[in-house]
Structures are given as C-alpha cells and as structure tokens.
C-alpha angles and dihedrals in degrees: 000000000000117000137206114218122189129169106177136174122181124170126199129164105286095002137072126184114205114166139153113198130187106181131175114255093230138055125017122317111194123204105206128187146104124297112282096026094115104261095129091043088058091053093047091049091049088052093047091241091119121040109235128172116246140044136312124186135169117200091333095313107121115220095173135011119164092178096058118108086246109035114241122212119158109200119238096255090057096050113096095234138127118212126201114189131202088262118047094235094201121168103262094205092057128071120234094268092054092045088055092045089055089061093045094050092056089074126064111249094245090056098049110116099169120052129211095251092049093050092045092050094044093054096036095235103128092114091054100056097105096043128098120237093250089063094056132088119243091258092049091050091053092049089053090048091052091048090050090051091050091052089065084069093232125193087210130029118207117198120188110199092308092177100044094096094049129091121236094269094052091045090053088050096054103037095077089054091052090052091049089049089056093050100042112025093054092208115136112243131205106199125191121206143142091205116102093201092057091048092050092050100043111024124105090166123025130205118189114206134189132170095349096312138099108245097185140337137193147107107334099235090052093046093053090052096056124103095199097071129085090242091071090061096052121104090243095046109153146164127230119225127191120217142162122244106246104172145347123229103188092171088067097031090242140128121205118217130191116232104182104301095341135087119234123192126214134163119288114288138181092235114125125241109273094026118130112231138177124238126197116212119188116223090230089058094060124084130178133229131180092224132026113269109233096188101045127125088217109103100197112067111155133179110242141166121233103243100177141351126210122189112225103200123295100319112038145042130201118214130200108213123193120211121214093251091054100262120131134222129192120215127191113205136169113262088238092058092047092052093043090055090042090227118190139160114287096029119134110227139148126259118214111203110203095184141005133184120218108223103222129318 
C-alpha cells in the first residue's frame, strides 16, 4: 500500500502547527477538528502553497525534505495533486466544458489517467457542459470543481471543506458523488472538515486535530468507537457499523441489514441486496436493558457486552457496547439509569437502537 508521510512545523504569531502524519495511500483520510486547529494549514503545506519546515513524501517520492544534505522542495505546480477549495473558484468567463478542459490541458497527454468523459460521468455533470458557472447551483459548481481537479490526473486529491458553503440540501446532493469518487476514481483523498456527519460518511482513516496538534489517528470505524477521544463527548457522538443488505420491505419503508448473525432495520434505501453499507448510530439513540423487551416498538434490540463505562460529570454516563460480530455501539445514559441497572464492564445486556442513519446507498 502506498503511504503519505508528512512531518510539518509552521509557526505564526499565536499559533504553531506541529504534526506528524502517516496516512494510507488509498481511500479517504479525513482531518477533523474545530476551526483554527490547523487542518487547512496541513493541506496547504502538503500542496507546497505554505512553506512549512519538515518532510513530505508520497509513496517514496519526496516532495520536501529540509534535513537532506541538499534541501528538497518541489514547487506546487510540479506536485501531482488536485486541490478543491471551499469555494469552487471556476473561471466565470468560461463554460463548464472549457473550465474542465483547462484542468485537462495542464497534464501532458501521455500522463493523463482520467479522461473528460470519465470525469463528467463520475460527477454527473454532462447536462451542465454548456452552462456558465453563474448559472449553476453551489453543489453543481463544486462538482465541476472536483471534476476539474480530477482531470489533472492527480496522485493525491486535497479537499478543503468543500461542503462548508452549501446548505443541507446541496450537501445531500453532492455527498453521493464524493462516495462514488472514492470507490471509482481510485485517487487517495485528504479531506478537511469540522462536520462529524461528513467524517462518518466519507472517512476510511480519521485524524483528530486540535490547536495545531494531532490528538489521535487511525481507521475511522475504530476511531468512532473509542471513548478516549473528544468526539465521544460531543452531543452528536456516534458509532459507525458496517452491514450487508439482506432484504427490502418497501411496504414498510424499511431495509433489513445483517450485522453478524443479527438483523438490523433502517429506513428504505436504494442499496442492492448483498451490498455492504455503513450505518451511523448516535449514542443518544441507544438505550440499555437487562433483558430483551418482547413488547417494544423498537425494532433493533441486540445482545451486547458492556466493554467500558465513562462517567460524564454528575448526570450522565457513556457506554461502549460490543456486539457479537465485533461491531461497537456507544450509548449515553443518565447516571441514575446506569446505577439502577448496576451496569459494569463485562456485563451482558441488550442495546435498543431507537434510530439509525444509513450513510449512502
């Protein structure tokens, strides 16, 4: 597997970035953290747009090395990257086709790995080719910007909060294209966001940042299941489960997944039977019982083992619950409920999942 190595130090008045990253050279690596924590500075340093001290290498090719006997610094225009900014930054005097052609012409023909038709199909923008940027929605403009970045045939795609300027409807429009990009373009992506829902949906690898430092890093599903990260304290703390579509019940508007040996119900989806999908379950939507409720309206009641308990102040407790197939749920309970049930690590209990969001289809 290719790898992205980056050891970067940047100092500004009142702020210092000091990170060491070892990221997989495939899939989507998400840098997650609050505004001002240094996420965008990392991207800019990887691109060579901001001069950091340190070393940057992609699959053994060194783009920067300040410790070498002869300093190495590959300028931005010579790094095989694509960069998608918060704003689409399309040329307003060119139509979509000509904006795309600008990206394609930056790469010699014999080095082009992604063709115009492939990029247009992947981002679903064939009907927009003759239109000018001012005639596009925000989501359409970003899809064009992503296609233009892909047409530079990058070995690494950098995306700096590409959905932050969009409303919820436009975000919902573009997220499926980003997932498809991950599956089909086979270009590693480093994606910056402060939105937990975007990270849950897109991340294969997750890096948590705060105040210019990396707090923790690892495979996304494992990171969401940990109780020792700041994410687990947030109001929208959640775990991500992976299941296989087992059946559709359109008469009830439901899809049945298989999680190990257990069924798990989510809202109707277009996913095909046999397809592996991800499900996001919020900690606040999980409750615990000592025995399975046989007369409950809740469809998802799963046997679990209490893996870990963490007190959250005087009034609440967060539990890490392990399913038999190895998946993990988080549950946020009142401290009173936890003490009343006498919950402790190692206990076998039942998790009731009141709601779950299918992440794409």
